[in-house]
ZAKETOR-664694 format. One record per residue (C-alpha): residue in one letter; x, y, z. Coordinates in steps of 0.05 Angstrom, whole numbers, plus 5000, padded with zeros to 4 digits. Example, Ala and Ser with C-alpha at 12.3 -4.5 7.8 and 13.67 -1.06 7.14 Angstrom:
REM ZAKETOR-664694
 rest    X    Y    Z
    a 5246 4910 5156
    s 5273 4979 5143
END
This chain:
REM ZAKETOR-664694
 rest    X    Y    Z
    m 3450 7213 4377
    t 3396 7167 4404
    p 3395 7151 4480
    r 3414 7079 4462
    l 3475 7102 4426
    w 3493 7151 4477
    r 3485 7094 4527
    a 3534 7052 4486
    w 3579 7110 4484
    r 3583 7124 4553
    g 3592 7049 4565
    l 3662 7051 4527
    r 3723 7060 4568
    l 3760 7126 4568
    g 3817 7108 4521
    t 3772 7083 4476
    r 3730 7141 4473
    l 3787 7190 4462
    a 3817 7144 4409
    l 3749 7151 4377
    g 3744 7226 4383
    l 3808 7231 4358
    g 3792 7191 4295
    a 3729 7232 4287
    l 3763 7299 4290
    s 3822 7273 4247
    l 3769 7246 4192
    l 3737 7313 4196
    a 3804 7343 4184
    f 3821 7296 4123
    a 3757 7313 4092
    v 3772 7393 4097
    v 3840 7382 4070
    g 3822 7330 4018
    t 3766 7377 3992
    a 3803 7438 3993
    l 3864 7403 3955
    t 3812 7370 3904
    a 3781 7438 3889
    y 3850 7467 3879
    m 3877 7414 3835
    r 3812 7419 3794
    d 3818 7492 3788
    y 3886 7485 3773
    l 3884 7435 3717
    e 3824 7480 3681
    h 3865 7540 3683
    q 3918 7498 3652
    l 3870 7477 3600
    v 3847 7547 3588
    d 3917 7571 3576
    q 3930 7521 3526
    m 3867 7542 3490
    k 3897 7613 3493
    l 3961 7591 3462
    a 3924 7556 3405
    q 3885 7613 3393
    v 3934 7642 3349
    v 3939 7589 3303
    q 3863 7577 3303
    t 3845 7651 3285
    k 3894 7653 3228
    d 3861 7588 3203
    a 3790 7602 3216
    a 3804 7670 3173
    e 3832 7635 3120
    h 3788 7582 3114
    g 3719 7597 3157
    t 3711 7529 3177
    v 3698 7491 3246
    r 3750 7438 3251
    r 3771 7381 3302
    e 3841 7372 3321
    p 3850 7300 3326
    y 3912 7302 3371
    y 3865 7343 3429
    g 3800 7321 3406
    w 3782 7397 3403
    y 3726 7438 3367
    t 3733 7501 3341
    a 3687 7551 3313
    v 3680 7621 3283
    y 3615 7664 3287
    d 3595 7725 3256
    v 3554 7760 3305
    s 3543 7822 3274
    g 3476 7802 3257
    s 3415 7788 3298
    s 3440 7717 3314
    a 3507 7681 3304
    d 3518 7645 3243
    l 3577 7594 3226
    r 3621 7612 3168
    r 3615 7559 3124
    p 3610 7503 3176
    a 3648 7441 3163
    e 3663 7388 3212
    v 3623 7400 3270
    p 3593 7359 3337
    a 3524 7331 3328
    d 3502 7383 3375
    a 3531 7450 3364
    g 3475 7487 3406
    a 3526 7497 3461
    l 3579 7533 3425
    t 3525 7572 3384
    a 3499 7592 3452
    l 3561 7614 3479
    a 3580 7656 3419
    e 3508 7696 3426
    t 3524 7709 3496
    m 3593 7736 3477
    a 3566 7783 3430
    h 3541 7818 3489
    s 3604 7815 3532
    d 3667 7849 3527
    d 3713 7796 3564
    e 3726 7722 3545
    l 3672 7668 3572
    t 3684 7601 3596
    r 3636 7551 3610
    t 3632 7470 3626
    v 3579 7433 3584
    r 3564 7363 3553
    i 3566 7362 3470
    g 3540 7306 3436
    g 3524 7259 3495
    r 3602 7256 3504
    g 3634 7273 3566
    p 3642 7342 3594
    y 3681 7402 3552
    l 3707 7463 3570
    l 3686 7521 3524
    r 3719 7586 3511
    a 3691 7643 3475
    c 3731 7708 3452
    e 3724 7759 3402
    v 3781 7760 3348
    e 3758 7820 3310
    p 3695 7863 3311
    g 3637 7819 3301
    v 3672 7756 3297
    v 3673 7708 3357
    l 3719 7642 3365
    v 3693 7586 3408
    s 3736 7532 3427
    a 3716 7466 3465
    a 3767 7426 3497
    p 3745 7359 3529
    l 3756 7349 3602
    g 3762 7279 3605
    d 3836 7272 3624
    v 3816 7326 3681
    e 3764 7280 3708
    n 3805 7222 3706
    t 3864 7258 3742
    m 3813 7283 3792
    d 3786 7209 3801
    r 3854 7184 3812
    l 3869 7241 3865
    i 3806 7225 3900
    t 3823 7154 3900
    v 3893 7163 3926
    q 3866 7213 3978
    v 3813 7164 4004
    v 3865 7108 4007
    a 3916 7156 4043
    f 3872 7183 4091
    g 3840 7120 4109
    l 3905 7085 4126
    a 3934 7146 4164
    l 3867 7148 4202
    l 3871 7077 4219
    a 3944 7084 4237
    l 3925 7145 4281
    v 3870 7110 4315
    v 3913 7048 4332
    s 3975 7086 4351
    g 3931 7139 4389
    r 3900 7085 4426
    r 3959 7052 4450
    m 3990 7123 4465
    l 3927 7136 4499
    r 3923 7071 4541
    r 3996 7078 4562
    g 3984 7149 4584
    l 3919 7131 4623
    r 3953 7070 4658
    p 3964 7111 4720
    l 3896 7124 4723
    s 3879 7055 4721
    e 3929 7044 4776
    m 3893 7095 4817
    a 3823 7055 4803
    h 3853 6988 4828
    t 3880 7027 4890
    a 3818 7054 4899
    h 3786 6994 4897
    g 3837 6968 4951
    i 3809 7023 4992
    a 3748 7009 4984
    s 3762 6932 5012
    h 3794 6968 5071
    d 3868 6945 5050
    l 3905 7005 5062
    t 3976 6972 5062
    e 4041 7002 5035
    s 4043 6961 4977
    a 3964 6966 4959
    a 3955 7036 4972
    r 4013 7077 4945
    l 4026 7092 4874
    p 4102 7091 4852
    l 4133 7161 4827
    r 4163 7162 4767
    a 4214 7226 4759
    d 4226 7211 4683
    g 4158 7229 4673
    r 4142 7172 4622
    a 4080 7146 4654
    g 4032 7207 4637
    g 4078 7270 4647
    r 4083 7325 4698
    e 4008 7327 4704
    v 3994 7251 4724
    e 4058 7253 4765
    e 4027 7310 4804
    l 3962 7273 4806
    r 3999 7214 4832
    t 4037 7256 4892
    a 3967 7287 4910
    f 3939 7221 4912
    n 3987 7185 4955
    a 3989 7244 4998
    m 3909 7237 5005
    l 3927 7169 5023
    e 3970 7182 5072
    h 3921 7231 5111
    i 3870 7181 5101
    d 3915 7127 5133
    d 3939 7172 5188
    s 3866 7193 5204
    l 3848 7120 5209
    a 3903 7105 5254
    v 3884 7166 5296
    r 3816 7140 5295
    a 3833 7069 5316
    e 3880 7094 5373
    a 3826 7143 5404
    e 3777 7088 5399
    g 3829 7043 5432
    r 3835 7097 5488
    l 3768 7102 5492
    r 3746 7030 5508
    r 3807 7028 5552
    f 3782 7093 5586
    v 3710 7060 5588
    a 3737 6998 5618
    d 3779 7030 5668
    a 3733 7079 5695
    s 3678 7024 5702
    h 3736 6989 5741
    e 3755 7046 5785
    l 3684 7069 5797
    r 3660 7000 5816
    t 3704 6998 5879
    p 3672 7058 5911
    l 3605 7041 5886
    m 3609 6975 5922
    s 3637 7007 5985
    v 3580 7059 5984
    r 3532 6996 5978
    g 3566 6960 6033
    y 3572 7019 6080
    a 3498 7033 6067
    d 3478 6963 6086
    l 3519 6968 6150
    f 3491 7039 6167
    q 3425 7014 6164
    y 3440 6950 6201
    a 3474 6993 6254
    a 3413 7041 6260
    a 3372 6984 6268
    n 3413 6939 6315
    e 3479 6977 6340
    p 3466 7056 6340
    g 3540 7066 6371
    e 3568 7040 6303
    r 3520 7085 6261
    d 3563 7144 6261
    r 3628 7109 6241
    h 3593 7075 6182
    l 3564 7140 6165
    a 3633 7175 6159
    r 3657 7115 6118
    l 3601 7121 6075
    r 3613 7198 6068
    a 3683 7186 6055
    e 3671 7134 5995
    a 3621 7182 5963
    a 3668 7242 5970
    r 3727 7198 5934
    m 3682 7180 5882
    g 3657 7250 5871
    v 3729 7272 5866
    l 3736 7215 5813
    l 3678 7236 5779
    d 3700 7309 5773
    d 3772 7289 5748
    l 3738 7252 5687
    l 3688 7307 5674
    l 3750 7360 5674
    l 3791 7312 5625
    a 3730 7304 5583
    r 3726 7375 5578
    l 3796 7387 5562
    d 3795 7335 5510
    a 3736 7366 5470
    a 3777 7430 5478
    e 3713 7467 5493
    v 3708 7540 5481
    e 3679 7545 5551
    a 3746 7510 5578
    p 3746 7505 5654
    l 3800 7554 5660
    r 3790 7631 5690
    k 3855 7661 5672
    e 3885 7725 5709
    e 3949 7761 5724
    t 3983 7716 5776
    d 4045 7712 5808
    l 4077 7644 5793
    t 4126 7646 5852
    e 4074 7663 5901
    l 4032 7604 5876
    a 4088 7560 5882
    r 4102 7582 5955
    h 4029 7577 5977
    a 4033 7503 5948
    v 4099 7491 5984
    d 4065 7516 6052
    a 4009 7465 6044
    f 4052 7409 6029
    r 4097 7424 6089
    a 4033 7428 6131
    s 4011 7360 6105
    h 4076 7329 6107
    p 4109 7358 6169
    g 4164 7310 6166
    r 4186 7309 6097
    p 4248 7359 6074
    l 4231 7406 6022
    t 4279 7454 5986
    v 4249 7514 5947
    t 4290 7557 5891
    a 4252 7619 5866
    p 4277 7685 5836
    p 4268 7748 5883
    e 4229 7781 5829
    p 4152 7766 5819
    v 4140 7719 5758
    r 4072 7748 5729
    l 4037 7701 5678
    r 3967 7700 5656
    l 3935 7633 5683
    d 3885 7600 5723
    p 3916 7601 5793
    q 3869 7549 5818
    r 3886 7500 5764
    v 3964 7513 5767
    r 3962 7498 5841
    q 3923 7440 5828
    v 3983 7413 5784
    l 4033 7432 5835
    d 3994 7407 5891
    n 3990 7337 5853
    l 4065 7336 5832
    l 4086 7351 5905
    t 4035 7298 5933
    n 4064 7245 5883
    a 4132 7260 5908
    a 4109 7243 5976
    v 4069 7186 5957
    h 4118 7143 5918
    t 4178 7158 5956
    p 4203 7133 6020
    p 4196 7176 6082
    g 4248 7226 6094
    t 4262 7229 6014
    e 4285 7301 6000
    v 4240 7339 5953
    s 4257 7403 5917
    l 4213 7458 5873
    r 4247 7508 5829
    v 4212 7568 5791
    s 4257 7599 5734
    r 4246 7646 5675
    d 4270 7663 5610
    a 4250 7703 5551
    d 4190 7661 5527
    t 4175 7616 5588
    a 4166 7599 5656
    r 4182 7538 5693
    v 4170 7494 5750
    e 4210 7437 5769
    v 4184 7390 5826
    a 4245 7337 5838
    d 4263 7286 5888
    a 4313 7238 5906
    g 4273 7174 5906
    p 4283 7112 5871
    g 4266 7136 5808
    i 4214 7113 5758
    p 4234 7057 5710
    a 4247 7080 5638
    a 4195 7031 5613
    d 4141 7061 5655
    r 4165 7136 5642
    e 4120 7141 5571
    r 4060 7111 5607
    v 4055 7156 5673
    f 4018 7206 5642
    d 3965 7156 5617
    r 3892 7154 5652
    f 3887 7104 5703
    y 3962 7078 5702
    r 3994 7060 5774
    l 4069 7050 5776
    d 4051 7004 5834
    k 3996 6957 5815
    a 3991 6930 5887
    r 3986 6995 5916
    s 3920 7013 5955
    r 3874 7063 5923
    d 3868 7103 5986
    r 3943 7113 5978
    g 3959 7105 5907
    g 3901 7151 5886
    s 3857 7134 5820
    g 3912 7146 5768
    l 3885 7205 5741
    g 3930 7260 5772
    l 3986 7263 5722
    a 3936 7255 5667
    v 3895 7312 5687
    a 3961 7354 5707
    r 3985 7347 5634
    s 3915 7369 5604
    l 3908 7427 5648
    i 3982 7448 5628
    a 3973 7437 5556
    a 3904 7477 5561
    h 3947 7536 5580
    g 3995 7525 5522
    g 4048 7492 5563
    s 4074 7425 5578
    v 4096 7376 5632
    e 4155 7336 5621
    l 4187 7277 5664
    t 4262 7267 5665
    g 4309 7233 5706
    a 4351 7167 5727
    p 4353 7117 5786
    g 4358 7167 5849
    r 4324 7225 5819
    t 4254 7242 5783
    v 4243 7309 5758
    f 4180 7332 5732
    t 4182 7401 5697
    v 4123 7447 5680
    t 4131 7494 5625
    l 4084 7557 5619
    p 4085 7610 5561
    s 4108 7677 5585
    a 4057 7712 5545
    g 4012 7697 5488
    p 3938 7702 5465
    d 3887 7671 5510
    p 3860 7607 5477
    a 3793 7618 5509
    g 3785 7692 5489
    r 3790 7716 5561
END
């Protein structure tokens, strides 16, 4: 195939190429079948003719023995000749009506003189059509040669070939046309997939454009095509989910950057303002210098805490192997009591109830990070409730997990805000000052730290009661490999 034809072939649609390929294979099969059938039919008709010549042999031999002549049978168009081959050559016995060219008969008789079996040969006699010659020995030294015309056999074979060409041609045409239709119908799901892929390329992942309907009856390509449909739809679901997750992550990242910029702007402006005041006081009012320096240090420390929280969240989100966790065997009950003691020292007027099992609750965890979570939950309970509101802490354990519940009897968290309290920079009271309300990262950090331990932090409650439940696995492999 030339390069030009190959490019033209490659430019055809798959269904057309399959149909043409099927037609080519069918044509080859028809050619093989037609050739075999023609050869078989020719051989069969020639054997039939030989059998007829054998049946006529008795009459021909008797007639030739009585008359010693070569005669032409008018109703068959046959020739017969009797040769004497006892000498050095084959001689006709009293030749009579013979064809103009009897050399073929004589040559076959001479050949028969050196053979013990009958001989057959196809030759042309006297410029006429082909003849089938048969030679046999009728008595010692005497050979009978018969010549039967093959014109009827040739006509029959020509008609047979014509019928085969017409029949096979029509069958081939019908096969290509019907096969093309069947292939087009069978390949229709692939066309639908291609259309859907074009829709995806144009960023159209809607339900109607990016899904292929499943047909349980299997009429649209069979089980294989349905499996391909299912796999294709599953792939689209994964792509759609991945794009949605990516879009959500990008949105969260933009909000995070915007919130972080906003949160960092305030301490930076304060640091700049107190630095200017410190510079002014150092030159004009030395007595005010220490106060401005203290405020400058406080703002710098607050900004440092915010940056530390942001860095911690970034490392936890990245799921780093070198995660900021240093796990060791720790008694959760003792850790909770230390957090309670620190809370009572910083909030002496706040009633606090502690419930813990008498036996140690030993877990493999990072005591500093879990202590940070407990301190944050207790501090939130104190900051976001009126003075004198009761706070409680309860430690419990079952077969698989250990729990720490921090509850308060404050006004509670509205249902609309419960889903967002763990979002970064989210505050329930937008009017609360940052000095008292914090940066809005405490609960986000707490949830990420507990998730890094393989646990969870959940919020439940109702008006008049808020409960944060920290759940930690009792045992299990260390995610950081330590």
